[in-house]
Every structure is written in structure tokens, then in C-alpha cells.
ZALUM-353848 format. One record per residue (C-alpha): x, y, z. Coordinates in steps of 0.5 Angstrom, whole numbers, plus 2048, in hexadecimal, padded with zeros to 3 digits. Example, Ala and Ser with C-alpha at 12.3 -4.5 7.8 and 13.67 -1.06 7.14 Angstrom:
   px   py   pz
  819  7F7  810
  81B  7FE  80E
# end
This chain:
   px   py   pz
  77E  7CF  94A
  782  7C8  94D
  77F  7C6  954
  786  7C8  957
  782  7C7  95F
  785  7C0  95F
  78C  7C3  95E
  78F  7C4  964
  78C  7BF  967
  78F  7BA  963
  795  7BF  962
  796  7BE  96A
  794  7B6  96A
  79A  7B4  965
  79E  7B8  968
  79E  7B5  96F
  79E  7AE  96C
  7A6  7B0  969
  7A7  7B1  96F
  7A5  7AB  973
  7A8  7A7  96E
  7AF  7AB  96E
  7B0  7AC  974
  7AD  7A3  977
  7A8  7A6  97B
  7A4  7A0  97D
  79E  79E  97F
  79C  7A1  985
  7A0  7A5  986
  79F  7AC  986
  7A0  7B0  982
  7A2  7B9  982
  79D  7BD  985
  799  7C2  980
  79C  7C7  982
  7A3  7C3  980
  7A0  7C0  979
  7A0  7C7  977
  7A6  7CA  979
  7A9  7C3  975
  7A4  7C3  970
  7A5  7CB  96F
# end
């Protein structure tokens, strides 16, 4: 059986990194709240 415990966190990390790249967030700039990220990323 494959270890899927990292699948969701890894997927979330990739989605957040993609959002940062696409939206042009700068170092030190705040990201959307956890709730807003959940809505944005599904």
C-alpha cells in the first residue's frame, strides 16, 4: 500500500507555490487567509 499521508500536504504546497508565482506575491507580502486559500484552491 503506498504512503498517501504526504499527498494532500504536497498537493497543497504545490498549489500555493503556483498561486504565488501566478499572482506575483513579493517576499514579505501577506498571502490570503487560510479560509480564502481554501476557497481559491478548492
